[in-house]
C-alpha atoms as one frame of an Amber mdcrd trajectory, in Angstrom:
protein
  11.997  48.162  12.104   8.830  50.111  11.251   6.278  48.114  13.248   3.424
  50.458  12.325   4.000  49.948   8.598   4.216  46.168   8.977   1.044  46.153
  11.067  -0.848  48.329   8.561   0.026  46.186   5.530  -0.500  42.964   7.480
  -3.976  43.984   8.709  -4.940  45.225   5.234  -4.047  41.850   3.714  -5.798
  39.936   6.493  -8.937  42.056   6.048  -9.153  40.864   2.437  -9.504  37.299
   3.748 -12.571  38.154   5.802 -14.105  39.996   2.842 -13.660  36.898   0.660
 -14.369  34.288   3.322 -16.169  31.915   0.950 -13.246  31.802  -1.486 -10.451
  31.941   1.089 -11.660  29.478   3.724 -14.937  27.748   2.906 -14.058  26.625
  -0.631 -10.756  24.872   0.302 -12.428  23.141   3.266 -15.250  21.840   1.054
 -12.718  20.641  -1.533 -10.766  18.798   1.151 -13.956  17.177   2.441 -14.665
  15.912  -1.080 -11.168  14.411  -1.188 -11.994  12.483   1.970 -15.242  11.239
   0.472 -13.617  10.146  -2.804 -10.212   8.913  -1.621 -11.132   7.881   1.892
 -14.270   5.977   0.974 -13.741   4.765  -2.579 -10.004   4.032  -2.528  -9.852
   3.471   1.235 -12.170   0.501   0.866  -9.536  -1.159  -1.346  -6.412   0.055
   0.501  -7.106  -0.561   4.158  -3.711   0.338   5.640  -0.330   1.786   4.682
   2.549   1.229   7.120   0.046   0.234   9.783  -2.010   3.438   9.362  -5.563
   3.462   8.007  -5.684   4.945   4.524  -8.158   7.647   5.576  -5.754   8.891
   8.247  -2.712   8.389   6.003  -3.886  10.945   3.432  -4.601  13.678   6.011
  -1.051  15.167   6.028  -0.976  15.078   2.229  -4.314  16.868   1.932  -3.248
  19.539   4.410   0.041  20.014   2.579  -1.746  20.248  -0.785  -3.973  23.070
   0.495  -1.101  24.712   2.365   1.161  24.929  -0.691  -1.478  26.144  -3.118
  -3.048  28.678  -0.744   0.318  30.052   0.443   1.354  30.707  -3.132  -2.035
  32.110  -4.157  -2.330  34.469  -1.185   1.211  35.839  -1.425   1.332  36.127
  -5.221  -1.974  37.995  -5.475  -1.109  40.160  -2.480   1.961  41.667  -4.152
   0.769  41.444  -7.776  -2.390  43.493  -7.285  -0.515  46.639  -6.099   1.699
  46.265  -9.192  -1.382  45.850 -11.379  -3.137  49.005 -10.106   0.095  51.021
  -9.717   0.033  51.510  -5.946   3.320  49.594  -5.638   5.179  52.854  -6.418
   3.593  54.552  -3.427   4.705  51.635  -1.272   8.266  51.727  -2.638   8.530
  55.496  -2.065   7.180  55.277   1.496   9.567  55.066   4.483   9.240  51.274
   4.514  12.231  48.995   3.992  12.220  45.991   1.685  12.445  43.693   4.703
   9.316  45.248   6.185   7.430  44.852   2.893   8.335  41.161   2.684   7.581
  40.499   6.354   4.124  42.086   6.138   2.972  40.508   2.864   4.513  37.090
   3.487   3.427  37.139   7.129  -0.192  37.762   6.153  -0.154  35.067   3.467
   1.449  32.533   5.809  -1.036  33.357   8.580  -3.982  32.712   6.257  -2.492
  29.386   5.149  -1.764  28.253   8.710  -5.317  29.078   9.800  -6.647  27.151
   6.801  -4.369  24.198   7.548  -5.607  24.021  11.137  -9.232  24.232   9.988
  -8.649  21.380   7.524  -6.989  19.376  10.308 -10.070  19.888  12.482 -12.289
  18.928   9.533 -10.243  15.761   8.960 -10.781  14.754  12.582 -14.507  14.553
  11.796 -13.857  11.893   9.158 -11.064   9.788  10.645  -9.545   9.313  14.120
  -6.249  11.207  14.352  -3.375  11.026  16.807  -0.436  13.385  16.301   2.727
  11.826  17.733   4.854  14.969  17.458   2.592  18.048  17.752   5.537  20.448
  18.123   7.114  19.247  14.894   3.728  19.229  13.182   3.332  22.946  13.929
   6.974  23.569  12.974   6.539  21.939   9.564   3.215  23.742   9.110   4.737
  27.159   9.821   7.979  26.624   7.885   6.122  25.311   4.833   3.613  28.173
   4.911   6.383  30.787   5.180   8.553  29.164   2.498   5.806  28.889  -0.096
   4.456  32.324   0.763   7.925  33.612  -0.115   7.746  31.581  -3.328   4.327
  33.062  -4.060   5.751  36.544  -3.424   8.379  35.824  -6.099   5.701  34.636
  -8.538   3.634  37.763  -7.859   6.586  39.966  -8.819   7.520  37.834 -11.844
   4.008  37.630 -13.304   2.876  40.315 -15.730  -0.720  39.102 -16.049  -3.348
  37.234 -14.074  -2.857  34.262 -16.394   0.833  34.017 -15.544  -0.064  34.263
 -11.881  -1.715  30.838 -12.180   0.768  29.029 -14.438   3.274  27.784 -11.866
   0.734  26.816  -9.147  -1.442  24.898 -11.636   1.178  23.365 -13.922   4.051
  22.816 -11.484   3.134  22.886  -7.786  -0.133  20.925  -7.911   1.289  18.062
 -10.033   4.414  17.894  -7.842   2.200  17.684  -4.748   0.107  14.865  -6.187
   3.292  13.039  -7.250   5.005  13.772  -3.930   3.391  10.984  -1.936   0.340
  12.947  -0.797  -1.981   9.987  -1.353   0.457   7.079  -1.327   3.816   5.923
  -0.048   6.625   5.799  -2.590   7.413   2.319  -1.254   4.387   1.225  -3.278
   6.123   2.304  -6.512   8.568   0.300  -8.657  12.250   0.882  -7.763  12.854
   3.164 -10.756   9.933   5.447  -9.899  11.009   5.533  -6.272  14.328   7.019
  -7.357  12.601   9.483  -9.678  10.264  10.524  -6.854  13.268  11.463  -4.720
  13.931  14.297  -7.194  10.611  15.878  -6.231  11.215  18.502  -3.493   7.584
  18.355  -2.344   8.090  14.707  -1.358  10.382  15.783   1.496   7.841  18.288
   2.813   4.978  15.787   2.735   7.149  13.058   4.247   8.314  15.239   7.131
   4.797  16.439   7.837   3.475  12.857   7.777   6.269  11.793  10.148   5.015
  14.343  12.687   1.644  12.573  12.641   2.582   8.897  12.551   6.319   8.735
  13.252   6.887   7.329   9.750   7.862   8.915   6.460   9.240   8.092   3.037
  12.542   9.795   3.910  14.209  10.590   7.213  12.927  13.626   9.076  16.428
  15.146   9.151  16.499  15.217   5.349  13.000  16.714   5.291  14.046  19.525
   7.632  17.187  20.180   5.580  15.108  20.298   2.380  12.644  22.854   3.706
  15.443  25.098   5.006  17.163  24.806   1.618  13.949  25.923  -0.135  13.570
  28.755   2.386  17.141  29.928   1.788  16.715  29.872  -2.000  13.516  31.935
  -1.821  15.122  34.502   0.488  18.129  34.799  -1.838  15.901  35.378  -4.878
  13.830  38.027  -3.068  17.003  39.785  -1.923  18.169  39.870  -5.550  14.789
  41.184  -6.734  14.852  44.151  -4.372  18.540  44.798  -5.021  18.049  44.986
  -8.790  14.470  46.330  -8.815  13.385  43.495 -11.086   9.811  44.209 -12.298
   9.352  46.701  -9.455  10.770  49.913 -10.877   9.410  49.558 -14.417
């Protein structure tokens, strides 16, 4: 394992975050604060509690997960797409760096940024509503696993995309709607029976539910199923990336 190569790429990607601090950190935190103002105040005044939890506190895991998914994908996809766009990807592929080291460095940097952002949003949420995390170990576990999984997914999107427009298609048209429909701001128990069953087809529901369980000890599905779902997503992403590097898909042309 070439630790020096991993460290160099990792630090280069992390340095980009500090150069774009307003876009990378400040903007998502402000957006999350606005969600608290709109959902917590306006809707929270009508929905006082869900499963014995105040509505303001109930939406915290969903808001963190929304930012975590979108930022993980955005950071990882741009990180690998830009070298392809400017042509420096060929220098990276010809360097004495293995495919595993490339993935670890890019995905590790993207996941680190997302985890830092998630923790900052958690601290911001504590300013608006009182929070008590029942299972802090599992909260961090879900946070890390979700960040790594969707950074891998973003890495795949960054290789697949052939333009900046395509880089945004899946996050905007697929991931964000699935997150909103995945119980981020409500419990699926509030839905009619038919829509409850349809919601179970949404993979994001299991991530949000497991993360919310770590806060309040309650979720829309059992935590075991949530853990299995996130490992399944992780395995699928790893398999796709292995295939990409094996075939050279969109890397060698």
